[in-house]
C-alpha positions as CSV (number, residue, x, y, z in Angstrom):
1,M,26.9,9.1,-31.6
2,K,24.3,6.9,-29.7
3,N,21.2,6.6,-29.6
4,C,17.8,6.6,-27.3
5,L,16.9,3.6,-25.8
6,E,13.1,4.3,-26.0
7,C,12.9,6.0,-29.8
8,G,16.2,5.0,-31.6
9,E,16.7,9.6,-32.1
10,K,19.9,10.5,-32.1
11,I,21.3,11.9,-28.5
12,V,22.8,15.6,-28.7
13,G,24.7,15.5,-25.0
14,R,26.9,14.4,-22.7
15,E,28.5,11.1,-23.5
16,D,26.4,8.7,-21.0
17,K,22.6,9.9,-21.8
18,K,20.9,7.4,-23.3
19,F,17.5,9.0,-23.8
20,C,16.7,12.2,-26.2
21,S,13.7,13.2,-23.3
22,D,12.6,12.6,-20.3
23,G,9.4,11.8,-22.2
24,C,11.8,9.2,-23.2
25,R,13.5,7.9,-20.1
26,N,10.3,7.9,-18.1
27,A,8.2,5.6,-21.3
28,Y,11.3,3.6,-21.3
29,N,11.2,3.0,-17.7
30,N,7.4,2.8,-17.3
31,K,7.7,-0.3,-19.7
32,I,10.4,-2.2,-17.6
33,N,8.5,-2.0,-14.2
34,K,5.2,-2.0,-15.7
35,D,4.6,-5.8,-14.6
36,S,5.8,-5.2,-10.8
37,N,4.0,-1.7,-10.9
38,N,0.7,-3.0,-11.2
39,Y,0.9,-5.6,-9.0
40,M,2.2,-3.1,-6.2
41,R,-0.2,-1.0,-7.5
42,N,-2.6,-3.0,-6.4
43,I,-1.5,-4.3,-3.0
44,N,-0.8,-0.3,-1.7
45,N,-4.6,0.1,-3.0
46,K,-6.0,-2.4,-1.0
47,L,-3.8,-1.6,2.0
48,R,-4.9,2.4,1.2
49,K,-8.9,1.0,1.4
50,N,-8.5,-0.9,4.9
51,Y,-6.4,1.9,5.9
52,R,-9.3,4.5,5.3
53,I,-11.9,1.7,6.9
54,L,-10.7,1.5,9.9
55,S,-10.0,5.2,10.3
56,E,-13.6,6.2,9.9
57,L,-15.2,3.1,12.1
58,N,-11.8,4.5,14.3
59,T,-12.5,8.0,15.1
60,E,-11.5,7.8,19.1
61,G,-8.8,6.1,19.1
62,K,-10.2,3.0,20.4
63,S,-13.2,1.2,19.2
64,K,-15.2,-2.1,18.7
65,T,-16.7,-3.2,15.0
66,T,-18.3,-6.4,13.9
67,R,-16.4,-8.7,11.0
68,A,-19.4,-7.8,9.2
69,K,-19.6,-4.4,9.3
70,L,-15.6,-4.3,8.2
71,F,-16.8,-6.9,5.5
72,S,-19.7,-4.9,4.0
73,K,-17.2,-1.8,3.6
74,G,-14.7,-4.0,1.5
75,F,-12.1,-4.6,4.2
76,D,-9.8,-7.2,3.1
77,F,-8.0,-9.0,6.3
78,D,-5.2,-10.7,4.2
79,F,-3.9,-6.9,3.8
80,F,-1.7,-5.8,6.7
81,T,1.5,-3.6,7.4
82,N,2.1,-5.3,10.1
83,I,1.5,-8.1,13.4
84,L,2.3,-7.0,17.2
85,N,2.3,-9.9,19.7
86,T,2.0,-8.4,23.3
87,K,2.7,-9.9,26.4
88,T,-0.3,-10.7,27.7
89,G,-0.3,-13.0,24.5
90,N,-2.7,-10.9,22.3
91,T,-2.3,-10.1,18.1
92,Y,-3.2,-7.2,16.5
93,Y,-2.8,-6.7,13.1
94,F,-1.5,-2.7,12.1
95,L,-2.5,-0.9,9.0
96,Y,0.5,2.1,9.5
97,D,-1.1,3.3,12.8
98,Q,-4.5,1.9,12.9
99,G,-4.7,-1.7,13.9
100,Y,-7.7,-3.9,15.3
101,M,-7.1,-7.3,17.1
102,L,-10.4,-10.3,17.2
103,L,-12.2,-10.8,19.7
104,D,-15.1,-12.8,20.9
105,N,-18.4,-13.3,18.7
106,D,-16.9,-12.1,15.4
107,Y,-16.2,-8.6,17.0
108,Y,-12.8,-6.6,16.7
109,M,-10.8,-4.2,19.0
110,L,-9.6,-1.0,16.9
111,V,-6.9,1.1,18.3
112,K,-4.6,3.4,16.8
113,K,-0.9,3.6,18.1
114,D,0.6,6.8,19.1
115,I,3.4,8.1,16.4
């Protein structure tokens, strides 16, 4: 007989079972992954917040805004999903399909990619 890796109870069933229940399996895996999950959760929350801000300010698919307006809404310029360098030398930072490009005088062009 084997014992559950989480609670130590005897396991009944298949030979290869490691846990007595789904609850124990989930609890065990949550403990193991806690640190990396918190780190990933925090980054995903920042990406999600940035995406919401761009979507809110760019309802037409293309618009302009200021750095101050983005900051006032809590936008974090350190978090984006990819960078697009165009043939003309422009650099766009994207959060999934929502992007932005720095213009002159702390203005930003907001764009939305067609998917």
